[in-house]
C-alpha positions, 0 to 999 in steps of 0.5 A: 284229168286224163293224165292225172288219172293215167299217172295215179293208175300207174302209181297204184299199180305195184302191189295191186296188179300182177308184177312186173309193171310196164307201160306201153311206150312213155305213159305221158310226155313228162320226163320227170314223171317217167323217171319217178315211175321207173323208181317205182318199178314202172318200166316202159316197153317199146316192143311186144315180145313173143311171151311176156309176163306181168302188167301192161298199162296202155299209155294215156295217148292210146293205142291201136286196137291190134296192140292191145290184142298182141299184149294179151296174146303175148301173156300180159294183163292189160290195164287201159289208162287212155284218157276218156277223151281220147277213148271218145275219139276212138269210138267216133272213128270206129262207128263211122269207119263201120259205116264206110266213112273216111276218117280225117285226123287233123293232127301231128302225124307222128304223135302216139295219140294220131298213130293210135286213132288210126287204128280205129279207122279200118284202113280208111284213115288220113292224117292231116297236120296243116290246112295245105295237107287237108286241101291236098287229100282227095274229095271223099263221098262221106268222111268225118273230121276229128281233131287230136285232143291237144290240138291248136284250137285256132288251127281247127277252127280254120279247118272247120271254116274250110270244110263248111265252104267246100265240103258241107256234107262232111261231119266235123267232130270238135274233139279238142279236150276242153282242158286243152281249149281252156289253157289255150284260151287263158294263155291268149288272155295272159299274154295281155296281161304280163311282161313274161310267160313261163310254160312248164312241161315236157319239151316233147309234149305236144300240147305244151309246145302249143302253149308256148307257140300261142304265147310266143306269137303274141310277142310276149317273152315266152319261156318253155322250161321243164323244171324250176331249174331251167328258169332264166333268172336274169331275164325274168328279173326285169318283168314286173308281172310274170304268168305261169301256165303248164301243159296237161302232163305237167304234174302239180309238184313241178308247177309248184316248185315253179311258182315257189321259185318265181315267188322268191325272185323279188326277194332273192337279190333285192333288199328292203323291208319286202325281202325282210318280211318274206325271209321271216315268213319263210323262217317261221314256216320252216322252222314251225315256229309260226304253227307252234305260236298258232297252237299257243293262241288257240289254247288261250282262246280255249281257256278264255272260252271255258273260264279257265284263268290260269292259261299261261302254263297250257299256252306253253304246253301247246306251243312246245308239244306242236313244235316238237311233233310238227318238227318230227313229223317233218323229219320223217316225211322228207320223202313226201317234201321232195315233191310237196315242198323241196325247200323244206326237204333241203332245210331239214336235210341241212339242219337235221341234228339242230331240228332234232334237238329242238324237237326233243328239247321242246317235247321234254320241256312241255311234259316238264310243264305239264307235270307241274299241272298234275300227274294227269296232265303229265300222263295225257301229254306222255301218252300223246307224245309216244303216239307221235313218235311212234307214228312212222315206226313199225310196231309189229315186227314182220316175223309176227305180221306181214300185213299192210297195218304195221304202223299207225301211218298205215291206217288210211286218213290217220295223219289228218284225224290224229293231228286234229285230235292231238290239237284238240286235246292239247289245247282245250282238253289239258286246261279243262283237266288241270282246272277240274273242267274235264267234263261237261257240255262247255268242254266238249263243245270247245274241244270239238271247235279246236279239233275242227279248226285243226282238222280243217288246217291239216286237211287243206294242207293234205289237199295241197300235198296230194300228188307227193303223198300219193307218190310215197304211198300215204293215204291221206283223206283227200286221196281217199276222198278225192279233191272235190269231196274233200273241199266240200268236206272242209267247207261243211266242217267249217260251217258247222263249227262256225254256227256251233260256236255262235249258237253255243254263245247265243245260248249262254253255254259259252261266253260272248267271245264265241261270237267273235271267234266265229271269225276263225272258221269263216276266215279259213273258209274264205281262204279255201274258197279263194284257193279253189277259185284260183285267187290264192295259189300254193306257196308261202303266202297261202301257207302263211295265211293258213297258219295265221288264222290261229293268230286271229283267235288269240287277237279276238281273245285278247280284245275280248279280255282287255277291252270288253271285260277289263 
């Protein structure tokens, strides 16, 4: 939490606070994040000049109080990005220092967090990195014991037992961050369940090093890596079960890259049906073929719900439009894919000319079929296509407008909402318009149901891509609301649509097909819950299952039309 908060504060600082932007010392212990911040114009200063300008962020580890005063005295605006858990330890030391207590800090003497904590001890602070160092300290009339927030939990348990035995009047404060405790406990459990364990994080990150040490002590082969490129493929190839954990300062996009790389290991050099299935899944996702086919299935279900017999043209329109727009969206979103999905970024850069031709030809084919269904359908699809093409284009020249909102994409949350509405229009409203059913409660309900499913799909992927989207400046709904609120919103939306379609079917507004289509929001809800509870990690399998839940709508509809209504 503290690391994520610090990084988000740093990423949001350019354009929000007085320039230039600096951090006092490395913001966190992860070289990839520091390189990223440097690209964004957030630089590191190690020493305080006599006079400075701009804004300085206090690193997540915290600094001594004197440093903040000196930074302000030099003329900097100071933003405190210290982890709240570290601030709590600072407050404990400061309070007891005023009361004359000696402060004994258990931690790494040279770690910036410990250096910062010592600044709050009012000259009566002591550091012990081992039990032997602690035993060598003089006995104090009154003292407190605190831990570096990323300390090895086993070491601090030993310290507490020692204090209870020899200095029971010492006050012990268990200040190890619960995230650190949880990670270390999980690593201890994982080593008994896996053949190899990968620890992802900076080589100079103390808490990441401790995770690797705990794992190695168990005898399980342990690999401390910084990025996916550091993976020892040959060593890991003999492991049937591989565990992955990460240090507190490791961003999600680096972890996800490692997960994807490990996910591919069984299929990279192997053969057989599993490799073939994996390769097909990967190809369908990268080319957007699966999302296009899913749109066709949804359009088929919507047409049958509305009692439209001539659904075939609209299935093709939906497939071609979604293929075109999603391919173009991926082509213009490569900056975010650098962090969210590097495989897709590489694929699109390598095959960009071919993909552009696919996007343009499928878009043109969709418009041609729409024209055959009537001028109104053609105009609606044309307007939607123009809006899709212009999403990332500056519509207002700088000479006329210098504000933030010069493109559609600059509107906060527009991506998620517009994609969902576009899916709803192309899969339900266009068939209704062609059949003369453009008004009425049935059409409205079907449109809301289709839009709701598409919204859940898009918003869920936005949740998975939050860090990459934030890095490139996208303001998606999950970034605006936060991950937890967004997940609650999605579950609420899916629950409403599930109840809506069942109620509409039971009351006769929609055919009984709606009872079967209840499975679509229910399946999506189950996937989200599995991911939320850690049973479904980000990767090709999760993406494929999310995209496939639209196929469920097609299969249920096919069963309904062939078996129940032959």
